[in-house]
TINUFI-372595 format. One record per residue: x, z, y of N, C-alpha, C, O, CB in turn; residue in three letters. Coordinates in steps of 0.2 Angstrom, whole numbers, plus 5000, padded with zeros to 4 digits. Glycine has a CB too. Layout:
REM TINUFI-372595
XZYXZYXZYXZYXZYAla ...
***
This chain:
REM TINUFI-372595
577549985661578250005661578649945663579149965667578450015654Met 578549885662578949825665578949825672579449815676578649755662Gln 578349845675578349855683578749905685579049895691577549865685Ala 578849955682579250015684579949995684580350005688579150075679Trp 580149955678580849925678581049885684581549885687581049895671His 580549835685580649795691580749825697581149815701580049745691Thr 580249875698580349915705581049955705581349955710579749965705Ala 581249985699581850025699582449975701582949995704581950055693Ala 582449915698582949865699582949845707583549835709582749795695Thr 582349835710582349815717582649875721582949865726581649795719Arg 582449935719582649995723583450005722583850015727582350065720Leu 583749995716584449995715584749945719585349955723584649985708Thr 584549875719584849825723584849845731585349825734584449755722Ala 584249875733584249895740584749945742585049945747583549915742Tyr 584849995738585250045739585950025739586350035744585250105733Ile 586149975734586849955734586949905740587549905743586949905728Glu 586449875743586549835749586649875755586949845760586049785750Ala 586449935755586449975761586750045760586650095763585749995763His 587250045755587550105753587950145759587950205759587950095747Ile 588250105763588650125769588150155774588450175779589150075771Gly 587550135774587050165779586750225777586950255773586550105781Glu 586150235780585750295778585050265776584550285780585750345784Asn 585050235771584350205769583850265768583950305764584450165763Pro 583250255771582750305770582350285765582250235763582350315777Ser 581950335762581550325756580950285759580650245755581250395754Leu 580750295765580250255768580450175768580050135766580050275775Ile 581050165770581250095770581250065763581150005762581950085773Asp 581550105758581550085751580850075748580650025745581850135747Met 580350115750579650105748579350045751578950005747579250165750Ala 579550035757579249965760579549905757579149855756579449965768Arg 580149915754580449855751580149835744580049785742581249875749Glu 579849885741579549875734578849875734578549865729579849925729Val 578549905740577849905740577449965737576849955736577549845738Gly 577850015736577450075734577550135739577950125743577850095727Tyr 577250185737577350245742577950275740578250275735576750295740Ser 578250315745578950355744578950395738579350395734579050395750Pro 578350435737578350475731578350445725578650465720577750525732Thr 577950385725577950345718578650315717578850315711577450295719Tyr 578950295722579650265721580150315718580550305714579950235728Cys 580050375721580550425718580350445711580850455707580450495722Ser 579750445709579550455702579850395698580150415692578850465702Met 579750335700579950275696580650275695580850265689579650215699Ile 581050285700581750285700582050335695582450325691582050295706Phe 581750395695581950455691581850445684582250455680581650525694His 581250415683581050405676581450345673581650355667580250385675Cys 581550295676581950235673582650245673583050235668581750175678Val 582950275679583650285679583950355677584550355675583850275686Arg 583450395676583750465673584050505679584350555677584150455668Gly 583950495685584250535690583850515697583550465697585050515691Met 583950565702583550555708583850505712584450495712583450625711Thr 583550475717583750425721584350465726584850435727583250395726Ile 584150525728584650555732585350565728585850555731584350625734Arg 585250585722585950605718586250535717586950535717585750635712Asn 585950485716586250415714586650395721587250375720585750365712Tyr 586350395726586650375733587250425734587750395736586150385738Ile 587250485733587750535734588350515730588950515732587550605734Ala 588150505723588750495718589050425719589650415719588450495711Ala 588650375721588950305723589350305729589950275729588350255723Arg 589150345734589650345740590250385738590750355741589250385745Arg 590250435735590850465733591350425728591950425729590750535729Leu 591050385724591350345719591750285723592250265722590950315714Ser 591350255728591650205732592150225737592650195738591050175737Leu 592150285739592650325743593250335739593850315741592350385746Ala 593150355733593750365728594150305727594750305727593550395722Ala 593750245726594050185725594450155731595050135730593550135722Ile 594150165737594550145743595150195744595650165746594050155749Lys 595150255743595650305743596250275739596850285740595450375742Leu 596050255733596550235728596850175729597450165728596250235721Arg 596450125731596650055732596850025739597149975740596150015729Asp 596750065744596850045751597250095755597350155752596150025755Ser 597450075761597850125765597450135771597650165776598550095767Arg 596750125771596350145777596350215778596450255773595650115775Glu 596350235784596250305786595650335783595150305782596250315794Pro 595750405781595250435777594550435781594050435779595450505775Val 594650445788594050445792593650385792593050385792594250465799Val 594050325792593750265792593350255785592750225785594250205793Gln 593650275780593350265773592750315773592150285770593850295767Ile 592750375776592150415776591550375779591050375777592350475780Ala 591650345785591150315789590850255785590250245785591450295796Leu 591350215782591150155779590750175773590250135771591750115776Glu 590850235770590450245764589850295765589550325761590950285759Cys 589650295772589050335773589050405775588550435776588550325768Gly 589650435776589750505777589850505785590050465788590350535774Phe 589550565788589550575795590250585798590350575804589050625797Ser 590650615794591350625796591850635791591650635785591350695801Ser 592450635792592950655787592850715784592950725778593650645790Gln 592650765788592550835785591950835780592050865775592350885791Thr 591450795781590850785777591150755770590950785765590350745780Ala 591550705770591850675764592250725761592150735755592250615766Leu 592650755764593150805761592750865757592950875752593650835766Thr 592250885760591850935757591450915751591550945746591350965762Arg 591150855752590850825746591250805740591150825734590350765748Ala 591850775742592350755737592650815733592650815727592950715741Phe 592850865737593150925733592550965729592750985724593450975739Gln 591950965731591450995728591350955721591250985716590850995732Ser 591350895721591150845716591750845711591650845705590950775718Ala 592350835713592950815709593450875709593950865705593250755712Phe 593450925713593950975713594550965716595050995715594051005706Gly 594550915720595250895723595050865730594550835731595650845719Val 595450865735595350835742595450765742595850745737595750875747Thr 595150725746595350655747596050645748596350595745594950625752Pro 596450685752597150675753597550685747597950645746597350715759Gly 597350735743597750745737597650695732598150675728597550815735Arg 597050675732596850625727597250555728597450525724596150605726Tyr 597250535735597650475737598350485735598650435733597550465744Arg 598650545736599350545734599550545727600050515725599650615737Arg 599050565723599150565716598450555712598150605710599450625713Arg 598250495712597550475708597550505701598050495697597450405709Pro 597050535700596850565693596250535691595850515695596950645693Val 596050535684595450515682594850555684594950615684595450515674Pro 594350525687593750555689593150525686593150465684593750545697Leu 592650565685591950535683591550505688591050535690591550595680Pro 591750445690591450405695590750385693590650375687591850345697Leu 590250375697589650345696589650265696589750245702589050375701Gln 589550235691589650165691588950135694588450165694589750135684Ile 589050075696588450035699587950025694588149995689588649975703Arg 587350045694586850025690586649955691586349935696586250075690Leu 586749905686586649835687585949815686585649835681587149795682Ile 585649785691584949765691584949715685585349675684584749725697Pro 584349725681584249685675584249605677584449575673583649705672Arg 584049585683584049515684584749485684584849425683583749505691Ser 585249535686585949505686586249505679586849475678586349555690Glu 585949525674586149515667585849455664585949445658585949585663Met 585549415667585349355665585749295667586049295673584549345666Arg 585649235664586049175666585549115665585349105660586649165662Met 585449085671584949025671585248975666585848955667584849005678Glu 584848945662585148895658585548915652585948875649585448845662Gly 585648975651586049005645585848975639585248965637586049085645Ala 586348965634586148945627585848995624585949055624586848925624Ile 585248985620584949035616585249035609585548995607584149015616Thr 585049085606585349095599585049045595585449025590585149165597Met 584549015596584248965592584648895592584648855588583548945593Asn 585048895598585448835599586148835596586548795595585548825607Asp 586348895593586948915591586948895583586648935579587248985592Ile 587348845581587348835574587748875570587648905565587548755573Ile 588348895573588848935569589248975575589348945580589348895564Ser 589449035573589849075577590549045578590849025572589849145575Thr 590849035583591549015584592049065582591949125583591648995592Asp 592549035578593149075576593749045579593948985577593149095569Val 594149085583594849055585595349115585595149175584594749025592His 595949095586596449145587596649165594596649115598597049125582Thr 596949225595597149245601597749295600597749335596596549275606Glu 598249285604598849325604598749375610598649365616599449285605Tyr 598849445608598849495613599549535612599649565607598249545612Ile 599849535618600549565618600449645617599949665617600949555624Pro 601049675616601049745615600749775622600949755627601749775614Ala 600349825621600049855627599849935625599949955619599449815629His 599649965630599450035629598650035630598349985633599750085635Gln 598350075626597550085626597350155627597550195624597250045620Tyr 596950165632596750235634595950235632595550195635596850255641Leu 595750275627595150265625594850335622595250385621595050215619Gly 594150335622593850395619593650375612593250325611593150415623Ala 593950405607593950385600593450435596593350415590594650385597Phe 593250485599592850535595592450575600592550575606593250575590Arg 591850605598591450645602591850705604592150745600590850665599Arg 591850725611592250785613591750815619591550775623592950765616Thr 591750875619591450915624591950925630592450955629591150985622Glu 591750905636592150905642591850945647591250955647592450835644Thr 592150955653591850995658591350945662590950975666592451015663Lys 591450885661590950835664590350815660589950775662591350775666Asn 590350845654589850825649590150805642590750795642589350775652Gly 589750785637590050765631590250695632589950645634589450765626Pro 590850675629591150615629590950585622591250615617591950605630Ile 590550535621590350515615590250435615589850405617589650545613Trp 590850405612590850335612590150305609589950315604591450305608Pro 589850255613589250225611588650255613588150225613589250215604Gly 588650315616588150355618588150375625587550395628588050415613His 588650375628588750405635589150355639589650375643589050475635Asp 588850295640589250245643589350255650589850235653588950175641Cys 588850275654588950285661589550335663589950315667588250315664Asp 589550395659590150435660590750405659591250415662589950505656Leu 590850375653591450345651591650285656592250285658591350315644Leu 591150245658591350195663591550215669592050195673590750145664Cys 591250275671591450305678592150335678592550325682590950365679Gly 592350365672593050385671593550325671594050335675593050435665Ile 593350275667593850225667593850185674594450165675593550175662Ile 593350185678593350155684593850185689594150155693592650155687Glu 593950245688594450285692595150275690595550295694594250365692Ser 595250245684595950245682596350195686596150135688596050225675Leu 596950215689597350165693597750115689598050065692597850205697Pro 597850125683598350075679597950035674598250015669598850115676Asp 597350015675596949975670597349905670597649875675596249965673Lys 597349875664597649815663597149765659596749785654598249815658Asp 597049705662596549665659596749625653596549575651596349605664Met 597349655649597549615644597049615638597049565634598149655641Ile 596649655638596049645633595449625637595149575635595949715629Val 595249665641594749655646594649715650594849775648594049635643Thr 594249715656594249775660593949835657594249885656593849755666Gly 593349825655593049875650592949855644592749795643592349905653Tyr 593149885639593049865632592949915627592949975629593649825630Thr 592749895621592649945616592849915609593149865610591849965615Ala 592749955604592949925598592949965592592550015592593649895598Gly 593349955587593349995581594050015579594449975579592949955575Trp 594150075577594750105575594750105567594350145564594950165578Asp 595150065564595150075557595850095554596050085548595050005554Asn 596250125559596950145557597050195552597550205548597350165563Thr 596450235551596450285546596050275540595950315536596150355549Gln 595850205539595550185533594750185534594450165529595750215528Gly 594550215539593850225540593650195547593850225552593550295539Gln 593150145548593050115554592650165558592050185556592650045553Arg 592850175564592450215569592450185576592950145578592750285570Ser 591950195580591850155586592250195592592250255592591150155588Tyr 592550155597592850185603592650145609592350095609593650195602Phe 592850175615592650145621593250165626593550225626592050165624Phe 593550115630594050125634594350065638593850025640594650155630Gly 594950065639595250015643595950005642596350055640595150025651Ser 596249945642596949925642597249955648596949965653597049855641Gly 597849985647598350015652598949975653599249945648598450085651Ile 599149965659599849935660600349955655600450015655600049945668Asp 600649905652601149925647601749965650602050005646601449865643Ala 601849955656602449985659602250055663602750085666602749935664Glu 601650065663601450125666601750195663601750195657600650135666Ala 601950235667602250295665601850355667601550355672603050305667Lys 601950415663601550475665600850465667600550485672601950505671Asp 600550425662599850405663599350475663599450505658599550355658Val 598950485667598550545667597950525662597550485663598250555674Ala 597950565657597450555652596850605653596950665653597750575645Ile 596250575654595650615655595450655649595650635643595050565657Pro 595150705650594950755645594450715640593950675642594550815647Glu 594550715634594150675629594450605627594150575623593450675631Gly 595050585630595350525629595950535626596250585625595450485636Phe 596250475623596850475620597250405622596950355622596750475612Glu 597850415623598250355625598650335619599050375616598750375631Leu 598550265617598950245611599350185613599150145617598450225605Arg 599950175610600350115610600150065605600250085599601150135610Ser 599950005607599749955602600249895601600349865607599049925604Ile 600449885596600949825595600649765596600049755595601349835588Pro 601049715597600849645598600549615592600749635586601449595601Ala 600049575592599749545586599349485588599149475593599349605583Ser 599249445583598749395583598049425581598049465577598949325579Tyr 597549395584596849415582596449355581596549305583596549455588Tyr 596049365576595449315575594849335579594649395579595249315567Leu 594649295583594149305588593449275585593449215585594349285595Val 592949315584592349295582591849295588591749345591592049335576Phe 591649235590591249235597590649195597590549145593591749205602Ala 590249205601589649165603589649155611589849205614588949195600Cys 589349105613589349095620588749135624588449175621589149015622Pro 588749135631588249175634587549165632587349115629588349155642Pro 587149215632586449215630586049265635586349295639586449245623Phe 585449255633584949295638584949375636584849385630584249265637Lys 585049415641585049485640584449515643584349495649585749515642Tyr 584149565640584249595633583849555627583949575622584049665633Pro 583449505629583049475623583449455617583249465612582749415626Glu 584049425618584449395613585049435611585449415607584649325614Glu 585149495614585749535613585749555605586349545602585649595617Asn 585249585602585349605595585549555591585949555586584649645593Ala 585149495592585349435587586049415588586349395583584849375589Ala 586249405594586949385596587449435593587949405589587049375603Ala 587449495594587849545591587849545584588349545580587749615594Met 587249545581587149545574587549485570587849495565586449555572Gly 587449425573587749365570588449365570588749355565587449305573Arg 588749385576589449385576589749445572590249435568589649405584Val 589449505572589749555568589649545560590149565557589449625570Glu 589149515558589049495551589649455549589949465543588449465550Arg 589849405553590349355551591049395551591449385547590349295556Leu 591149435557591749465558591949515552592449515550591749505564Ala 591449555550591549605545591549575538591849605533591049655545Trp 591349515537591349485530591849425529591949405524590649455528Ser 592249415534592649355534593249375530593549425530592849335541Phe 593449325526594049325522594649285525594549225525593949305514Asp 595149315528595749275531596249255526596649215528596049325536Pro 596249265520596749245515596849175514597349145514596649285508Thr 596249135514596349065514596749035520597048975519595649025513Pro 596849065525597149045531597949075531598249065535596849075538Leu 598049105525598749135525598849195529599349215531599249085527Gly 598249235530598249295534598049355531597649345526597849275541Leu 598149415533597849475531597749515537598049505542598349515526Ala 597249565536597049605542597649655544598049675539596449645540Trp 597749665550598249705553597949765556598249795561598649665558Asn 597449795553597049845556597349915555597049965557596349845554Glu 597849915551598149985550598650005556598750065556598649985543Asp 598749955560599249975566598849955572599049975578599849945565Val 598449905572598049885578597349895578597049915573598249805579Cys 597049895584596349915585595949845584596149795586596249945591Leu 595349855582594849795583594449805590594249855591594349795577Cys 594449745594594149755600593449715600593349675596594649725605Tyr 593049735605592449705607592349685614592549725618591849755605Gln 592149625615592049605622591249585623591049545619592449545624Arg 590949615627590249615628590049595635590049645639589849675625His 589949535637589749515644589249455643589449395644590349495648Ser 588649475641588149425639588049365644588049305642587449455639Pro 588049375651587949325656588549285657588449235661587649355662Glu 589149305655589749265657590149245651590249185651590149315662Ile 590349295647590749275641590349265635590549225631591249335640Leu 589849305634589449305628589649375624589649425627589649245624Gly 589749365618589949425614590549405609590549345606589349445610Tyr 591049445609591649435604591849495600591749555603592249405608Gln 592049485594592349535590593049515589593149455586591949555584Val 593549555590594249535589594549575583594649635584594649535595Leu 594849545578595149585572595849555572595949505571594749565566Arg 596349605572597049595571597249565565596949585559597449655573Pro 597649515564597949485558598649485558598949485563597649415557Val 598949475552599649465551599749405546599349395542600049525550Arg 600349375546600449325541600649355534600949405534601049275543Lys 600349325529600549355522601249325520601349265520599949325517Ile 601649365519602349345517602349325509602949305507602849395518Arg 
***
C-alpha cells in the first residue's frame, strides 16, 4: 500500500507540473514506472477519483481563480489552463458550475473548486522538531480584531453533496478557495469549535474581510460577525506529518480544554467568540485558540 501512495503522490506532482498542457497517461506511466492501466487503478484507489476527472476539475478550478483575480482575456485563461479554446472553457465551466466564465468574472460566487491534492512529501519538514523534543506546549496570548467568519457549522445536504465539517474537507476547501473576500485575520483555511450555545461543536471555514458587504453565502454555510477578543493560544512547533500528527494534536488539545485561566485574571469568552484551530504541520505546527476576557 505504501508503494501505491508513493506512486499516487508522483502522479499528482506530475499532473500539477503539467496541468496547462495535455499530459498523456503514457507520459505519467513512464514517470512512475508502471503501466498506464495500473497507474489509473492506483490513482483511483488512493485519491478516490479518476485521473481524467481530477485533471478536468483542477483545470476548471485554476481557470475560476484566474477569472476572479486577474484581468487576463478569457481566451488566454482558457489556453493557459489546458483548454483548446474559449468555447471549450465556457462549455465546461457552465456545465460544472452553472454559470458562464464571463458572468462569474462580473460577479464571483462561491464554487465547489477542486483543491490541489498535496503530495505527502510536501507535508514533511526536514529537521522538524519531534514530539519527544517538546517538553511542554507553548501558551501565549493573541489579539484578534472584530471580523466576519464564514463557516460550515453543521451537516447540511447541498446540491454539491453533503457539507459535513471534519468529514468532507475537499469539498469545503474547494468552496472556500472560490471565495473572493477571504481574510487572513485568523488564517487562510481554518476550523475550530463553536461553544456559543453551551455545547462544543466542530466547524470549518475562513475569515472574511470585515468591510465586505453583500457576501455571497454558499449553501450549507453561515456568516457570523465575531467581536474583538484576546485569545489564549495553545501551540506546538512544526512536526512530522502524518507520523506525529495524532500526538501533537492530542497534547495541545488536552492542555487547551483543561486549562484554567482564572489564576491569570481571565475567563473564557466562548459565549460570543469562536475557538479556532490552526493546523499546518510543516510550517506552523498546531494551535488551538480559545477566547478570553478579563475578570472584573
